[in-house]
C-alpha positions as CSV (number, residue, x, y, z in Angstrom):
1,X,27.4,16.9,-9.6
2,X,26.6,20.5,-8.4
3,X,29.0,19.9,-5.3
4,X,31.8,17.9,-7.1
5,X,32.2,20.7,-10.0
6,X,34.9,22.5,-8.3
7,X,37.3,19.4,-7.9
8,X,39.7,18.6,-10.1
9,X,38.4,15.0,-11.1
10,X,35.0,16.4,-12.0
11,X,35.3,16.3,-15.5
12,X,37.2,12.8,-15.5
13,X,34.5,11.5,-13.1
14,X,31.6,12.8,-15.3
15,X,32.8,11.4,-18.5
16,X,33.8,7.9,-16.8
17,X,30.3,7.8,-15.7
18,X,28.8,9.1,-18.9
19,X,30.5,6.1,-20.8
20,X,28.8,3.6,-17.6
21,X,25.3,5.2,-18.8
22,X,25.8,4.4,-22.2
23,X,27.1,0.9,-21.6
24,X,23.7,0.0,-19.9
25,X,21.5,1.9,-22.0
26,X,23.3,0.4,-24.4
27,X,22.5,-3.5,-23.3
28,X,18.9,-1.6,-22.5
29,X,18.2,-0.6,-25.6
30,X,19.7,-4.4,-27.3
31,X,16.9,-6.3,-25.3
32,X,14.4,-3.8,-25.9
33,X,14.7,-3.9,-29.8
34,X,11.4,-3.1,-31.3
35,X,9.6,-4.9,-28.5
36,X,6.9,-2.0,-26.9
37,X,7.7,-3.3,-23.2
38,X,10.9,-5.0,-21.8
39,X,8.8,-8.3,-20.8
40,X,6.0,-8.5,-23.0
41,X,2.8,-6.9,-21.5
42,X,3.1,-3.8,-19.5
43,X,4.3,-4.3,-16.1
44,X,5.3,-3.2,-13.1
45,X,9.0,-3.2,-14.2
46,X,8.2,-0.9,-17.2
47,X,7.0,1.6,-14.4
48,X,10.1,1.5,-12.5
49,X,12.4,1.9,-15.7
50,X,10.7,4.6,-17.6
51,X,11.1,6.9,-13.9
52,X,14.4,5.7,-14.5
53,X,15.1,6.8,-17.9
54,X,13.2,9.8,-17.4
55,X,16.2,11.3,-14.9
56,X,18.5,11.1,-18.5
57,X,16.1,13.3,-20.2
58,X,17.6,16.7,-19.6
59,X,20.7,15.2,-20.5
60,X,20.1,14.5,-24.0
61,X,21.7,11.3,-23.6
62,X,17.9,9.6,-24.7
63,X,18.2,11.2,-28.0
64,X,20.7,8.9,-29.1
65,X,18.5,5.9,-28.5
66,X,15.4,6.3,-30.5
67,X,13.6,2.9,-29.2
68,X,14.4,4.3,-25.7
69,X,12.7,7.8,-25.8
70,X,9.9,6.1,-27.6
71,X,9.4,3.5,-24.9
72,X,9.6,6.5,-22.3
73,X,7.2,8.5,-24.2
74,X,4.9,5.0,-24.2
75,X,4.8,4.8,-20.4
76,X,4.6,8.5,-19.8
77,X,1.4,8.2,-21.9
78,X,-0.2,5.1,-19.7
79,X,-2.9,6.1,-17.3
80,X,-1.4,3.9,-14.7
81,X,2.3,5.7,-14.9
82,X,-0.2,9.1,-14.1
83,X,-2.1,7.7,-11.6
84,X,0.8,5.7,-9.5
85,X,2.7,9.2,-9.8
86,X,0.2,11.8,-8.9
87,X,-0.6,9.2,-5.5
88,X,3.5,9.2,-5.1
89,X,2.9,13.0,-5.4
90,X,0.3,13.1,-3.0
91,X,2.3,11.1,-0.5
92,X,5.2,13.5,-1.2
93,X,3.1,16.6,-0.4
94,X,1.6,15.7,3.2
95,X,4.5,14.8,4.5
96,X,6.0,18.4,3.4
97,X,2.8,19.7,4.4
98,X,2.9,17.7,8.0
99,X,6.8,19.3,8.3
100,X,6.0,22.9,8.1
101,X,2.6,22.8,9.4
102,X,3.8,21.1,12.6
């Protein structure tokens, strides 16, 4: 978005992307309904979906889907979520350190 914001088609493309994302969120919201997790018990699929949905938080789009906002909050609150992303961050930091010291 940052690199393309000066293009003449930027605003039109942004609206099309938002429409596409909202269509997907509508489907996901309907699928989740009032359930806690997408497929019964918490699974790796929920872990990944929460991670994807977190990228939308700054846009405010999740605010229009209370059940998805609550789903993300439940996912983030799980100890396994914290451990998984702490491990991922450790790998990233180690790789970054290797590049800057090597």
